[in-house]
C-alpha positions as CSV (number, residue, x, y, z in Angstrom):
1,M,25.5,11.3,0.4
2,K,24.7,8.7,1.5
3,V,20.4,8.9,3.3
4,V,19.6,6.0,5.5
5,I,15.5,6.4,5.9
6,A,14.6,4.5,9.1
7,P,10.8,5.6,10.2
8,D,8.2,3.9,11.9
9,S,4.5,4.1,10.2
10,F,2.0,6.7,10.8
11,K,-0.6,5.4,12.6
12,E,-3.9,4.9,10.5
13,S,-2.2,6.4,7.1
14,L,0.9,4.9,6.0
15,S,3.2,1.9,6.7
16,A,6.6,2.6,7.8
17,L,8.1,1.6,3.9
18,E,5.3,3.8,2.3
19,V,6.6,6.5,4.6
20,A,10.0,5.8,3.4
21,N,9.6,5.7,-0.1
22,A,7.6,9.5,0.4
23,V,11.0,10.9,2.4
24,E,13.4,9.1,-1.0
25,L,11.1,10.4,-3.6
26,G,11.1,14.2,-1.8
27,F,14.7,13.8,-1.4
28,R,15.7,12.6,-5.0
29,E,14.4,15.3,-6.6
30,V,16.7,17.7,-5.1
31,F,19.7,14.6,-4.9
32,P,18.9,12.1,-7.5
33,D,22.1,10.8,-7.8
34,A,22.1,10.2,-3.4
35,E,22.4,6.9,-2.1
36,F,18.9,6.0,-0.5
37,V,18.9,2.9,2.0
38,K,15.5,2.5,3.5
39,V,15.2,0.3,6.6
40,P,11.5,0.6,7.9
41,M,11.2,0.2,11.3
42,A,8.9,-0.3,14.5
43,D,8.9,0.0,18.2
44,G,7.7,-3.7,18.8
45,G,3.9,-3.4,18.5
46,E,1.5,-3.5,15.4
47,G,3.4,-2.9,12.5
48,L,5.8,-5.1,13.5
49,V,5.8,-7.5,11.1
50,H,5.5,-5.9,8.0
51,S,8.2,-3.5,8.9
52,L,10.7,-6.2,9.3
53,V,9.3,-8.1,6.2
54,N,9.9,-5.3,4.4
55,A,13.3,-4.5,5.6
56,L,14.9,-7.7,5.0
57,A,12.8,-8.8,2.2
58,G,10.7,-11.5,3.9
59,Q,7.7,-12.8,3.5
60,V,4.1,-12.8,5.7
61,I,2.5,-15.8,6.2
62,T,-1.3,-15.9,6.5
63,Q,-3.1,-18.1,9.1
64,K,-6.5,-18.4,10.0
65,V,-6.4,-18.7,14.0
66,T,-9.2,-18.6,16.8
67,G,-9.9,-15.0,17.6
68,P,-10.4,-13.0,20.9
69,L,-14.0,-13.9,21.2
70,G,-13.5,-17.6,19.9
71,E,-14.5,-17.3,16.4
72,K,-11.9,-17.9,13.6
73,V,-9.8,-14.9,12.4
74,E,-7.4,-14.2,9.5
75,G,-4.1,-14.0,11.5
76,F,-0.5,-13.5,9.7
77,F,3.2,-13.9,10.7
78,G,6.1,-12.9,8.9
79,L,9.1,-15.4,8.2
80,I,12.6,-13.4,7.7
81,H,16.5,-13.9,8.1
82,G,16.1,-16.8,5.4
83,G,13.0,-18.3,6.9
84,K,15.0,-19.0,10.1
85,T,13.2,-16.6,12.4
86,A,9.5,-15.9,12.9
87,V,7.9,-12.4,13.4
88,I,4.7,-12.5,15.3
89,E,2.5,-9.7,16.5
90,M,0.1,-10.9,19.3
91,A,-2.5,-7.8,18.0
92,A,-2.9,-10.2,14.8
93,A,-5.0,-13.2,16.7
94,A,-6.0,-11.2,20.0
95,G,-5.8,-7.3,19.3
96,L,-8.7,-5.0,20.4
97,H,-9.3,-4.1,16.7
98,L,-10.8,-7.8,16.3
99,V,-13.9,-7.0,18.7
100,P,-16.5,-4.5,18.2
101,P,-17.0,-1.9,21.0
102,E,-19.8,-3.3,21.9
103,E,-18.3,-6.6,22.7
104,R,-15.6,-6.0,24.5
105,N,-14.9,-8.0,27.5
106,P,-11.7,-9.3,28.7
107,L,-13.2,-11.8,31.0
108,K,-14.1,-13.3,27.7
109,T,-11.4,-12.7,25.4
110,T,-8.9,-15.1,25.0
111,T,-4.9,-15.4,23.5
112,F,-5.8,-18.7,22.1
113,G,-4.9,-17.8,18.4
114,V,-1.7,-16.4,19.8
115,G,-0.4,-19.7,20.5
116,E,-1.9,-21.2,16.9
117,L,0.5,-18.4,15.6
118,I,3.3,-20.0,17.4
119,L,2.5,-23.3,16.4
120,A,2.4,-22.2,12.8
121,A,5.6,-20.6,13.3
122,L,6.9,-23.7,14.6
123,D,5.9,-25.7,11.3
124,Y,8.3,-23.5,9.2
125,K,11.1,-25.1,11.4
126,V,12.2,-21.9,12.8
127,E,14.9,-21.0,15.4
128,R,14.0,-18.0,16.7
129,I,10.5,-16.5,17.3
130,I,10.2,-12.7,17.7
131,V,6.6,-11.7,19.5
132,G,5.2,-8.0,19.4
133,L,3.0,-7.2,22.8
134,G,0.6,-4.3,22.1
135,G,-2.9,-4.0,21.2
136,S,-4.2,-6.4,23.0
137,S,-8.0,-7.0,23.6
138,T,-7.4,-9.5,26.5
139,N,-6.6,-10.0,30.3
140,D,-5.8,-14.0,30.3
141,S,-2.0,-13.3,30.8
142,G,-1.3,-16.0,28.1
143,A,-3.8,-18.3,29.5
144,G,-5.2,-19.2,25.9
145,M,-1.8,-19.3,24.4
146,V,-0.8,-21.9,26.6
147,Q,-3.8,-24.1,25.9
148,A,-2.7,-23.9,22.2
149,L,0.1,-25.0,23.0
150,G,-0.8,-28.0,24.4
151,G,-0.3,-26.8,28.0
152,K,-3.8,-28.4,30.6
153,L,-5.1,-25.7,32.7
154,L,-8.0,-27.7,34.6
155,D,-10.2,-27.0,37.5
156,V,-10.9,-29.1,40.7
157,N,-12.2,-31.5,38.7
158,G,-9.7,-32.1,36.3
159,C,-11.3,-30.3,33.2
160,E,-9.8,-27.8,31.0
161,I,-11.2,-24.3,31.8
162,G,-12.6,-21.9,29.6
163,F,-11.3,-19.0,27.7
164,G,-11.0,-15.7,29.2
165,G,-9.7,-13.7,31.9
166,G,-12.9,-14.7,34.3
167,A,-12.2,-18.4,33.9
168,L,-8.6,-18.1,35.4
169,A,-10.9,-17.9,38.5
170,N,-11.8,-21.9,38.0
171,L,-7.7,-22.9,37.6
172,H,-6.9,-25.2,40.2
173,S,-3.6,-26.9,38.5
174,I,-1.4,-26.9,35.4
175,N,-0.2,-29.8,33.8
176,L,2.6,-29.5,30.4
177,E,2.8,-33.1,29.6
178,D,1.9,-32.3,26.2
179,F,3.2,-29.1,25.7
180,D,4.6,-29.1,22.3
181,E,8.2,-30.6,22.5
182,R,9.4,-28.5,19.5
183,L,9.4,-24.9,21.9
184,N,12.5,-26.5,23.4
185,G,15.0,-24.8,22.3
186,I,13.2,-22.0,20.4
187,Q,14.7,-18.8,21.3
188,F,12.4,-16.1,22.0
189,D,12.6,-12.6,22.0
190,V,9.5,-10.4,23.5
191,A,9.4,-6.9,22.3
192,C,7.8,-5.3,25.1
193,D,7.6,-1.2,26.0
194,V,5.9,-1.4,28.8
195,Q,7.1,-1.7,33.2
196,N,3.7,-2.6,34.3
197,P,3.8,-5.6,36.7
198,L,0.8,-8.2,36.2
199,L,-0.7,-7.1,39.5
200,G,-2.1,-3.9,41.4
201,E,-2.9,-0.4,40.7
202,T,-0.2,-0.6,38.2
203,G,-0.7,-3.8,37.0
204,A,-2.5,-5.2,33.4
205,S,-5.9,-5.4,34.8
206,A,-6.0,-1.7,36.6
207,V,-4.0,0.0,33.5
208,F,-5.0,-1.7,30.6
209,G,-8.3,-3.3,31.4
210,P,-10.7,-0.2,31.1
211,Q,-9.7,0.1,27.0
212,K,-10.6,-3.0,26.6
213,G,-14.0,-2.6,28.0
214,A,-13.5,-3.9,31.8
215,T,-15.6,-2.0,34.1
216,A,-14.2,-0.9,37.5
217,E,-15.7,-4.3,39.0
218,M,-14.0,-6.1,36.2
219,V,-10.7,-4.8,36.7
220,C,-10.9,-6.3,40.6
221,E,-12.2,-9.4,39.5
222,L,-9.5,-9.5,36.7
223,D,-6.7,-8.3,39.1
224,K,-7.9,-11.4,41.9
225,N,-8.1,-14.1,39.2
226,L,-4.7,-13.2,37.5
227,S,-3.2,-13.4,41.3
228,H,-4.8,-16.8,41.6
229,F,-3.0,-17.6,38.2
230,A,0.4,-16.5,39.5
231,S,0.0,-18.3,42.8
232,V,-1.1,-21.7,41.0
233,I,2.0,-20.9,38.6
234,E,4.7,-20.4,41.1
235,R,3.2,-23.6,42.9
236,D,3.2,-25.8,39.8
237,L,6.0,-24.4,37.6
238,G,8.4,-22.8,40.6
239,K,8.4,-19.6,38.6
240,S,7.3,-16.0,40.2
241,I,6.5,-13.4,37.5
242,S,4.1,-11.2,39.1
243,E,6.4,-8.6,40.0
244,I,8.6,-8.9,37.2
245,P,8.7,-5.3,35.0
246,G,6.9,-5.9,31.8
247,A,4.9,-8.8,33.4
248,G,1.5,-7.0,32.7
249,A,2.4,-6.2,29.3
250,A,-1.1,-7.3,26.6
251,G,-3.0,-8.0,29.5
252,G,-0.3,-10.3,31.4
253,L,0.4,-12.3,28.4
254,G,4.2,-10.7,29.2
255,A,3.5,-12.6,32.3
256,G,2.5,-15.7,30.5
257,L,5.4,-16.2,28.4
258,L,8.1,-15.7,30.8
259,A,6.3,-18.4,33.1
260,F,5.9,-20.9,29.7
261,L,8.5,-20.4,27.5
262,P,12.2,-19.6,27.6
263,C,11.9,-15.8,26.6
264,Q,13.0,-12.7,27.6
265,L,11.3,-9.2,27.8
266,R,12.9,-6.9,25.7
267,K,12.2,-3.0,24.3
268,G,10.9,-3.5,21.0
269,I,12.9,-1.0,19.1
270,Q,16.1,-2.9,20.5
271,I,14.9,-6.0,18.9
272,V,13.9,-4.1,15.3
273,V,17.8,-2.5,15.4
274,E,19.3,-5.3,15.8
275,A,17.1,-7.6,13.6
276,T,17.4,-5.1,10.5
277,G,21.5,-4.7,11.2
278,L,20.5,-0.8,11.1
279,E,23.8,0.3,12.5
280,E,25.9,-1.4,9.8
281,H,23.7,1.0,7.4
282,I,23.8,3.9,9.4
283,Q,27.7,3.9,10.4
284,D,28.8,5.7,7.0
285,A,25.8,7.8,6.2
286,T,25.3,11.7,5.7
287,L,22.6,12.0,7.4
288,V,19.8,9.6,8.5
289,V,15.8,10.3,8.5
290,T,13.3,9.2,11.1
291,G,10.0,9.6,12.2
292,E,6.4,8.8,13.4
293,G,2.8,9.9,13.3
294,K,3.3,11.9,16.2
295,I,6.5,13.3,18.1
296,D,5.5,14.8,21.9
297,S,7.1,14.3,25.1
298,Q,6.4,10.5,25.5
299,T,8.8,9.9,22.3
300,I,11.8,9.8,24.4
301,Y,10.6,6.5,26.2
302,G,11.5,3.5,23.8
303,K,9.8,5.1,20.6
304,T,11.5,4.4,17.2
305,P,13.0,7.9,16.2
306,I,14.6,7.6,19.7
307,G,15.7,4.6,18.7
308,V,17.0,5.5,15.4
309,A,18.8,8.0,16.8
310,A,20.5,6.3,19.4
311,V,22.4,4.1,16.6
312,A,22.9,7.4,14.7
313,Q,24.9,9.2,18.0
314,K,27.1,6.5,18.2
315,H,28.5,7.4,14.5
316,N,28.0,11.4,14.7
317,I,25.6,11.3,12.4
318,P,23.0,13.8,11.9
319,V,19.0,12.7,12.6
320,F,16.3,14.8,11.0
321,A,12.5,13.4,12.7
322,L,9.5,14.0,10.5
323,A,6.1,13.8,12.4
324,G,2.5,14.3,11.2
325,S,2.0,16.1,14.5
326,L,4.0,17.7,17.4
327,G,2.5,17.3,20.5
328,P,3.6,18.9,23.9
329,G,7.0,19.0,25.4
330,Y,8.4,17.4,21.4
331,E,11.4,19.5,22.1
332,A,12.8,16.3,24.9
333,V,13.9,14.5,21.8
334,Y,16.9,17.2,21.1
335,Q,18.2,15.9,24.4
336,H,18.5,11.9,22.7
337,G,20.1,12.4,19.4
338,I,17.5,14.0,17.2
339,N,18.6,17.4,15.9
340,T,15.6,19.0,14.1
341,V,12.0,17.8,14.1
342,F,9.6,18.9,11.2
343,S,5.6,18.5,11.3
344,I,4.4,17.3,7.8
345,V,1.3,19.1,8.2
346,P,1.3,22.4,5.9
347,G,-1.7,24.1,7.4
348,I,-4.6,23.9,9.7
349,T,-6.4,20.6,8.1
350,T,-8.9,18.2,9.6
351,L,-8.1,14.7,10.9
352,E,-9.4,13.1,8.1
353,E,-7.5,15.2,5.5
354,A,-4.3,14.9,7.1
355,L,-4.3,11.4,6.9
356,K,-5.0,11.2,3.5
357,N,-2.6,13.9,2.2
358,A,0.1,12.0,4.5
359,Y,1.9,10.5,1.5
360,Q,2.6,13.8,-0.6
361,N,2.7,16.1,2.8
362,I,6.1,13.8,3.5
363,V,7.0,14.4,-0.3
364,S,6.9,18.2,-0.1
365,T,8.5,18.2,3.6
366,T,11.2,16.1,2.7
367,R,11.9,18.0,-0.3
368,N,11.9,21.6,1.5
369,I,14.7,19.8,3.8
370,A,17.0,18.6,0.9
371,S,16.7,22.0,-0.6
372,L,17.7,23.7,2.5
373,L,20.5,21.4,3.0
374,A,21.6,22.1,-0.8
375,I,22.2,25.9,-0.2
């Protein structure tokens, strides 16, 4: 028996590798001689770096960078594929978790630290950079990132504009003469799991701004400023990026990456599946175990369990999914390659207890699954 274990993390509780370890422990109690292959997964947001590093025996590099409010924070990125590929989470430098709730203001927060992480990765002479979008505190469309990479965003007096989505109103011209030349020839793959354009009612400011602290008045100002940024980009760089699906991801960072770097926006789970060589592991498996913290009607839209199941389905391998909780509409996953779903929570409990006991609950649940298979 060969069991491929390819879960996402259980947010606020266990990393993807910890989930995989718990699944293996439960199965080994019943099938001690089985072959277990653990492939920690992620769908492109927070946890991307550690999932790929754990799956591919890479390393995590810590790096002091500029945080979203201009202060120094301890950022990080991963190196995989023998150091040829860097993996960056934008949230490691500009994440919402780095800004106290009372200080959240996307008029001021910057992606400058994201650019600094890219520069740090270039110092390792990588050939490819994977960037995960998600968990952003910013709404500057990557302007800060561009400034960190050597681009000049100038006002009418030829002075550099400040940080944040509010400062974009002062932008007059773009100068890329000092843009870091090492960026030429680097392959960028951007993990983006939303389809929002940059502007309008479904754009970055309107949809994601409020969760970053934007009031209704701020949303209008931010959207206007992003529109201005897009128009200057089109005039100075000849690129129209505002209507591209995914341009509005991470406060418009998707648009900034498309405008200034040679990249493509792709579903995060597709990037992770390819990077980990998941299909090679799955094609001769007996069964596959996947999962995430919550499985519900939204899981079918590019989440890890569905991405894993799509690979298994190609080879007619059954898929078991585990979840901390099952939400409304979870049954939709049965139409997308998942054969059965289990909640790991044994009974009525508080959220705090469920998070605390997740590891043992996974072990117990998977032992029961294994016992059923053994009958």
